[in-house]
C-alpha positions as CSV (number, residue, x, y, z in Angstrom):
1,M,92.5,38.1,133.5
2,V,93.8,39.1,136.8
3,Y,94.5,42.6,138.2
4,G,95.7,43.3,141.6
5,E,93.5,41.1,144.0
6,L,90.6,40.8,141.9
7,S,89.9,38.0,139.1
8,F,87.6,39.0,136.0
9,P,86.5,36.1,134.0
10,F,85.6,37.2,130.8
11,N,82.9,34.7,129.9
12,S,80.9,35.5,132.9
13,F,79.6,39.0,131.9
14,S,79.8,41.2,128.8
15,E,82.4,43.6,127.6
16,K,80.2,46.5,128.4
17,T,79.7,45.2,132.0
18,F,83.4,45.0,132.2
19,H,84.0,48.2,130.9
20,R,81.6,49.7,133.4
21,Q,83.5,47.9,136.5
22,L,87.1,49.1,135.3
23,N,85.9,52.4,133.7
24,L,88.4,51.7,130.8
25,P,87.6,52.2,127.1
26,L,86.3,49.2,125.2
27,R,89.2,49.0,122.9
28,V,91.5,48.8,126.1
29,I,89.5,46.0,127.8
30,Y,89.5,44.1,124.2
31,F,93.4,44.5,124.2
32,M,93.8,43.2,127.5
33,A,91.8,40.3,127.2
34,V,93.5,39.2,124.0
35,K,96.9,39.5,125.7
36,H,95.8,37.4,128.6
37,I,93.5,34.6,127.4
38,K,95.6,31.6,126.4
39,P,95.1,29.6,123.1
40,P,92.8,26.8,123.3
41,A,95.6,24.2,123.1
42,E,97.3,25.6,126.0
43,M,94.2,25.9,127.9
44,A,93.4,22.3,127.4
45,N,96.9,21.3,128.6
46,G,96.5,19.8,131.9
47,D,100.1,20.7,132.9
48,I,99.5,24.5,133.6
49,M,99.9,25.5,137.1
50,K,100.6,28.5,139.3
51,A,104.1,29.9,140.8
52,V,103.7,31.5,144.2
53,I,106.5,33.9,145.5
54,L,106.3,34.4,149.2
55,A,107.4,38.1,149.3
56,G,105.8,39.2,152.6
57,G,108.9,38.8,155.0
58,F,110.5,41.6,157.0
59,G,114.0,41.1,156.1
60,T,115.2,42.1,159.7
61,R,118.7,40.7,159.2
62,L,119.0,42.9,156.0
63,R,118.3,46.3,157.8
64,P,118.9,49.1,157.3
65,L,118.5,48.4,153.5
66,S,115.2,46.6,154.1
67,S,114.1,49.4,156.3
68,T,113.3,51.2,153.2
69,R,112.3,48.4,150.9
70,P,110.8,44.9,151.1
71,K,113.2,42.1,151.0
72,P,112.5,40.7,147.6
73,M,113.3,44.3,146.2
74,V,116.7,44.3,147.4
75,P,118.8,44.7,144.1
76,V,121.7,42.6,142.8
77,L,123.6,44.5,140.0
78,G,120.9,47.1,140.1
79,K,118.0,44.8,139.4
80,P,115.7,43.8,142.2
81,N,115.8,40.0,143.2
82,L,111.9,39.8,142.4
83,Q,112.7,40.7,138.7
84,Y,115.4,38.0,138.5
85,L,112.7,35.4,139.8
86,L,110.0,36.7,137.4
87,E,112.2,36.5,134.3
88,S,113.2,33.0,135.2
89,L,109.4,31.9,135.4
90,E,108.7,33.9,132.3
91,R,110.5,31.0,130.5
92,I,108.4,28.1,132.0
93,Q,105.5,27.6,129.7
94,E,103.7,25.3,132.2
95,I,103.1,28.5,134.6
96,D,100.4,30.6,133.3
97,E,100.2,32.9,136.6
98,I,102.6,34.2,139.3
99,I,100.8,34.7,142.8
100,L,102.7,37.3,144.8
101,S,102.1,36.7,148.6
102,V,102.8,40.2,150.0
103,H,102.6,42.1,153.4
104,Y,105.4,44.2,154.5
105,M,105.6,47.3,152.3
106,R,103.6,45.6,149.7
107,G,102.9,49.1,147.9
108,E,106.5,49.1,146.8
109,I,106.0,45.8,145.1
110,R,103.0,47.0,143.3
111,E,104.6,50.1,142.3
112,F,107.6,48.1,140.8
113,I,105.2,45.8,138.7
114,D,103.1,48.6,137.4
115,E,106.3,50.7,136.4
116,R,109.0,48.2,135.5
117,M,107.0,45.0,134.6
118,A,104.1,46.4,132.7
119,D,104.9,44.4,129.6
120,Y,105.3,41.0,131.6
121,P,103.7,38.4,129.5
122,K,102.1,36.3,132.3
123,T,99.3,37.1,134.8
124,I,100.5,38.5,138.1
125,R,98.2,38.3,141.0
126,F,98.6,40.0,144.4
127,V,97.5,38.3,147.6
128,N,97.7,40.2,150.8
129,D,98.5,38.7,154.1
130,P,96.3,40.3,156.8
131,M,99.0,39.9,159.2
132,P,102.6,38.4,159.5
133,L,101.6,34.7,158.6
134,E,105.2,33.3,158.2
135,T,105.8,30.8,155.3
136,G,103.1,28.2,156.0
137,G,100.4,30.8,156.8
138,A,101.0,32.7,153.7
139,L,100.7,29.2,151.7
140,K,97.4,29.0,153.3
141,N,96.2,32.3,152.3
142,V,96.7,31.6,148.7
143,E,94.8,28.5,148.9
144,D,91.9,29.5,146.7
145,Y,94.0,30.5,143.7
146,V,96.1,27.6,143.3
147,D,95.6,24.2,141.4
148,D,96.6,20.6,142.6
149,D,100.5,21.3,142.2
150,F,102.1,24.4,142.4
151,L,105.5,25.9,142.5
152,V,106.7,27.9,145.6
153,I,109.7,30.0,145.7
154,Y,110.8,32.3,148.7
155,G,111.4,35.9,147.5
156,D,114.9,36.1,149.0
157,V,116.3,33.2,146.9
158,F,118.7,34.5,144.4
159,T,119.6,31.7,141.8
160,N,119.7,30.8,138.2
161,F,118.1,27.3,138.8
162,D,115.8,26.2,136.1
163,F,112.6,25.6,137.9
164,K,111.5,23.2,135.2
165,E,113.9,20.4,136.6
166,L,112.1,20.5,139.9
167,I,108.5,20.5,138.5
168,K,109.8,17.4,136.3
169,A,111.0,15.7,139.3
170,H,107.7,16.2,141.2
171,K,105.8,14.7,138.3
172,E,107.8,11.7,138.6
173,N,107.4,10.7,142.3
174,D,104.4,10.1,144.5
175,G,105.1,12.7,147.0
176,L,103.0,15.7,147.9
177,I,106.0,18.0,148.4
178,T,109.2,18.1,146.5
179,V,111.9,20.2,147.9
180,A,115.0,21.6,146.0
181,V,118.1,21.1,148.1
182,T,121.6,22.4,147.7
183,K,125.0,21.9,149.5
184,V,126.4,24.9,151.7
185,Y,129.3,25.1,153.9
186,D,127.2,26.5,157.0
187,P,124.2,24.3,157.1
188,E,123.4,25.1,160.6
189,K,121.8,28.2,159.2
190,Y,119.4,26.4,157.3
191,G,117.0,23.4,157.3
192,V,119.1,20.2,156.8
193,V,117.7,17.3,154.7
194,E,118.6,13.7,154.6
195,M,117.6,11.7,151.8
196,D,117.6,7.7,150.7
197,K,118.5,6.6,147.3
198,E,115.2,7.3,145.9
199,N,115.4,10.6,147.0
200,R,112.7,10.5,149.5
201,V,113.6,12.7,152.5
202,T,114.2,10.5,155.6
203,H,115.0,13.4,158.0
204,F,114.4,17.0,158.3
205,E,115.5,19.5,160.7
206,E,115.4,23.3,160.9
207,K,118.7,25.0,162.0
208,P,120.2,22.2,163.8
209,H,123.3,22.9,166.2
210,R,125.0,19.7,165.0
211,P,124.1,19.2,161.2
212,R,124.3,15.6,160.1
213,T,124.8,16.6,156.5
214,N,125.4,19.9,154.5
215,L,122.3,19.3,152.3
216,V,120.0,22.0,153.0
217,D,116.4,23.1,152.1
218,A,116.7,25.7,149.1
219,G,113.5,27.3,149.6
220,I,112.2,26.1,146.3
221,Y,109.1,23.6,146.4
222,M,106.7,21.8,144.4
223,V,103.6,21.4,146.5
224,N,100.2,19.7,146.1
225,K,97.1,21.8,147.3
226,K,96.4,18.9,149.9
227,V,99.2,19.9,151.8
228,L,97.4,23.3,152.6
229,E,94.1,21.6,154.3
230,E,96.0,20.9,157.6
231,I,97.3,24.6,157.9
232,P,95.0,26.7,160.0
233,K,93.8,30.0,158.3
234,N,95.2,33.4,159.5
235,K,97.4,31.8,162.0
236,E,101.5,32.2,162.0
237,V,102.6,28.9,160.9
238,Y,106.4,27.8,159.7
239,F,106.3,25.7,156.8
240,E,109.7,24.6,157.5
241,R,109.3,23.6,161.3
242,E,105.5,22.7,161.4
243,V,104.3,21.6,157.9
244,L,107.3,20.0,156.2
245,P,108.6,17.6,159.1
246,K,104.9,16.2,159.5
247,Y,105.1,15.0,155.8
248,V,108.5,13.8,156.0
249,T,107.5,11.2,158.8
250,K,104.5,10.2,156.4
251,G,107.3,9.4,153.6
252,L,105.4,12.0,151.4
253,V,108.4,14.2,150.8
254,Y,111.0,14.1,148.0
255,A,114.1,15.9,147.3
256,Y,115.7,17.0,144.1
257,K,119.5,18.2,144.2
258,I,120.4,21.5,142.4
259,P,123.0,20.7,139.9
260,R,126.4,22.2,140.6
261,E,126.3,24.4,137.5
262,Y,123.7,26.6,139.1
263,Y,124.4,29.1,141.9
264,W,121.9,29.5,144.9
265,I,122.1,32.1,147.6
266,D,119.7,33.0,150.5
267,L,119.8,36.9,150.5
268,G,119.3,37.1,154.4
269,T,122.2,39.2,155.5
270,P,124.9,41.9,154.1
271,D,127.2,39.1,153.5
272,D,124.9,37.2,151.4
273,L,124.4,40.1,149.4
274,F,128.2,40.5,148.8
275,Y,128.4,36.9,147.7
276,A,125.2,37.5,145.3
277,H,127.2,40.4,143.7
278,Q,130.4,38.4,143.5
279,I,128.7,35.2,141.9
280,A,127.0,37.7,139.5
281,M,130.2,39.5,138.4
282,D,132.1,36.4,137.9
283,A,129.3,35.2,135.4
284,I,129.4,38.4,133.6
285,A,133.2,38.4,133.4
286,K,133.5,34.9,131.8
287,E,131.6,36.4,128.8
288,N,132.1,40.1,128.7
289,G,135.4,40.7,130.2
290,Y,136.7,41.8,133.8
291,F,134.7,45.1,134.1
292,V,131.4,46.5,132.3
293,I,130.8,50.1,131.9
294,K,127.3,50.6,130.9
295,E,126.0,53.2,128.5
296,G,126.2,56.5,129.6
297,A,128.8,56.2,132.4
298,E,131.5,58.5,132.4
299,V,134.9,57.1,133.5
300,P,138.1,58.9,132.7
301,E,141.3,57.2,131.3
302,D,143.2,57.6,134.7
303,V,140.7,55.6,136.5
304,E,142.3,52.6,137.6
305,I,140.1,49.4,137.5
306,Q,140.8,45.9,138.8
307,G,138.0,43.7,138.0
308,P,135.6,42.2,138.2
309,V,133.8,45.6,138.5
310,Y,130.4,46.8,137.3
311,I,129.6,50.6,136.8
312,D,126.1,51.2,135.9
313,E,124.4,53.7,133.6
314,G,124.9,57.3,134.2
315,A,127.6,56.9,136.9
316,K,130.1,59.7,136.9
317,I,133.8,58.9,138.1
318,G,136.1,61.4,138.8
319,H,140.1,61.6,138.2
320,G,142.6,59.3,140.0
321,V,139.8,57.1,141.4
322,K,140.7,53.4,142.1
323,I,138.3,50.8,141.9
324,K,139.2,47.3,143.0
325,A,137.5,43.8,142.5
326,Y,134.1,42.9,143.3
327,T,132.8,46.6,143.3
328,Y,129.3,47.6,142.0
329,I,128.7,51.5,141.2
330,G,125.1,51.9,140.9
331,P,123.4,54.1,138.3
332,N,123.6,57.8,138.6
333,T,126.2,57.8,141.3
334,V,128.6,60.6,141.3
335,V,132.2,59.8,142.7
336,E,134.7,62.6,143.1
337,D,138.6,62.6,142.5
338,R,140.9,59.9,144.0
339,A,138.2,57.9,145.9
340,Y,139.0,54.3,146.6
341,F,136.7,51.3,146.3
342,K,137.2,47.7,147.3
343,R,134.3,45.3,147.4
344,A,132.1,47.9,147.7
345,I,128.3,47.9,146.9
346,L,126.6,51.4,145.8
347,I,123.1,50.7,145.2
348,G,122.8,54.0,143.1
349,S,122.1,57.7,143.2
350,D,124.9,58.1,145.7
351,I,127.6,60.8,146.2
352,V,131.1,60.0,147.3
353,K,133.6,62.8,147.8
354,E,137.0,63.2,147.0
355,R,139.6,60.9,148.9
356,A,136.8,58.9,150.5
357,E,137.5,55.1,150.9
358,I,134.7,52.5,150.9
359,K,135.9,48.9,151.7
360,D,133.7,45.5,152.2
361,S,130.7,47.9,152.7
362,I,127.3,48.8,151.4
363,L,125.7,52.2,150.7
364,G,122.1,52.4,150.1
365,E,120.3,54.6,147.7
366,G,121.0,58.5,147.8
367,V,123.9,58.1,150.3
368,V,126.2,61.3,150.7
369,V,129.8,60.3,151.9
370,G,132.0,63.2,152.8
371,K,135.7,64.0,152.1
372,N,138.4,61.8,153.7
373,V,135.6,59.5,155.2
374,L,136.7,55.6,155.7
375,I,133.9,53.1,155.5
376,K,135.2,49.4,156.0
377,E,134.4,46.0,157.7
378,T,130.8,45.1,156.6
379,S,129.5,48.5,157.3
380,V,125.9,49.2,155.7
381,V,124.6,52.9,155.5
382,G,120.9,53.1,154.9
383,D,119.2,55.1,152.2
384,Y,119.8,59.0,152.0
385,A,122.1,58.9,155.0
386,R,125.1,61.6,155.1
387,I,128.3,61.2,156.3
388,Y,130.2,64.1,157.3
389,D,133.9,64.8,156.4
390,N,136.8,63.1,158.3
391,L,134.9,60.1,159.9
392,V,135.5,56.5,160.2
393,I,132.4,54.1,160.0
394,Y,134.0,51.0,161.1
395,G,131.4,47.8,160.9
396,A,128.5,49.8,161.9
397,K,124.8,50.1,160.5
398,V,123.8,53.5,159.6
399,L,119.9,54.2,160.0
400,P,118.3,55.8,156.7
401,W,118.1,59.6,156.6
402,K,120.6,59.7,159.6
403,K,123.2,62.6,159.6
404,V,126.5,61.2,161.2
405,E,128.4,64.4,162.3
406,E,130.7,62.7,165.0
407,Y,131.5,59.3,166.6
408,E,128.4,59.1,168.5
409,A,127.7,55.4,169.0
410,Y,128.9,52.2,169.1
411,I,131.8,51.3,166.7
412,K,131.7,47.4,166.6
413,I,134.1,47.1,169.7
414,K,134.0,43.3,170.6
415,L,133.1,43.9,174.2
416,D,130.5,42.2,176.5
417,P,127.4,44.6,176.5
418,T,127.5,44.7,180.3
419,K,130.9,45.9,180.4
420,V,130.5,48.9,178.2
421,K,130.7,51.1,181.3
422,P,132.9,53.8,182.4
423,G,136.3,52.5,184.0
424,V,135.7,49.1,182.5
425,T,136.4,49.6,178.9
426,P,140.0,48.7,177.9
427,D,142.4,51.5,177.6
428,R,143.5,50.5,174.0
429,C,141.2,49.4,171.3
430,P,140.9,45.9,170.7
431,L,140.6,46.3,167.1
432,G,143.5,48.8,166.5
433,L,141.2,51.8,165.8
434,P,143.0,55.4,166.0
435,E,143.2,56.3,169.6
436,C,141.1,59.6,169.0
437,I,138.2,57.7,167.8
438,Y,138.4,54.9,170.7
439,T,138.7,58.0,173.3
440,R,135.8,59.7,171.8
441,F,133.8,56.3,172.0
442,K,134.7,55.7,175.6
443,A,133.5,59.1,176.5
444,I,130.0,58.5,174.9
445,A,129.8,55.1,176.3
446,G,130.5,56.6,179.7
447,E,127.8,59.3,179.5
448,K,125.1,57.1,178.0
449,P,126.1,53.3,177.3
450,P,124.5,52.0,174.5
451,C,121.6,49.4,175.2
452,D,122.1,45.5,174.4
453,E,120.1,45.6,171.2
454,C,122.2,48.5,169.8
455,I,125.6,46.7,170.6
456,E,124.1,43.4,169.2
457,N,123.3,44.9,165.9
458,Q,126.1,47.5,165.5
459,W,123.6,50.2,165.2
460,L,124.8,53.7,164.7
461,F,122.0,56.1,165.0
């Protein structure tokens, strides 16, 4: 079996030796052995392989949500994306072990596996990257643990794609890499793929300025171990930019188009997280109606719901609340009377006080929103932040644990950063914000203009 980063082959030493190594009762060791050893017929199957989930990225574009959790742990409808991936892999008989390549906040992932996935039927191995190695370097770091062909999935891919289809396609071609591809509306954000009639990749370019097609790399691959031989160890290497193009020129990369019945989203930005929730709610609405109220949630009769809406377990909704389409209210959240939600995501354990309005925005875990607060325009509030009464958060990012008591920073005014100075800012707000808010912003900008990075990222701190 595998536990953490260590592999314990049961046939290499006795049960008593194993007992002394882990300091566990013999009956527990026996149970663990029986649970993880495969039947002889399965062990003899040459199709058994490993799956690698790259879960070590920083998730910079998802901050402040990723400031307090690793990117694969960002939840969709209350469930971490990593859990969706593991549940999909559980259904693939050819895969006997999942390797988690981790670095940033790896302790959060370990804790999740120990507490929430303790009954997972396949072996999970953790491999720590000693430093940020990017996608190619991280794959090199798992070289000792994979077989000839193995499945690779980026930890920020949210999809219901059946990975068995990619495995089958890889077995049927003579390439060293088979990449899953999908069509998108904004290909310039991804690796663009061109392929011939035999599905051989003829051209690959990462984030081109002028894409020649809308077919892009989906961050899901079948890879032969030979590919790892040319990647230097403990070096930052980008698989998409440095490794994949090299094998495309050799004619050793094939593509498999993800069928249209599957959804695929790269959870890279807050907008992507909105889209993932929309897709998930639409899928649920087809079978369970336009809103879901989980067990233990309290929703009075006078609450107005316009679905799709998902209210998770333990949530308590006040009287006269209006909940509009594509709103997710996470577990154990408390909403006071006459609050209003539209396309809002509340991750969980939040408190939203009376008459607050949240539109097109995301609240992290444990956020407190005061009375009459307006949060809108893709604002993202970090975990355990507190927004005091009667404030407007307009398109800003609020750092975790921040107490916002007044309009003390940039509120997404679309100006050149170099012009946010006294006497240069316009007299009237270009976005139509109330005069009192804009006047306050100008006064603060005059005292201490925000730095370029703050303005570019819309930080409110």
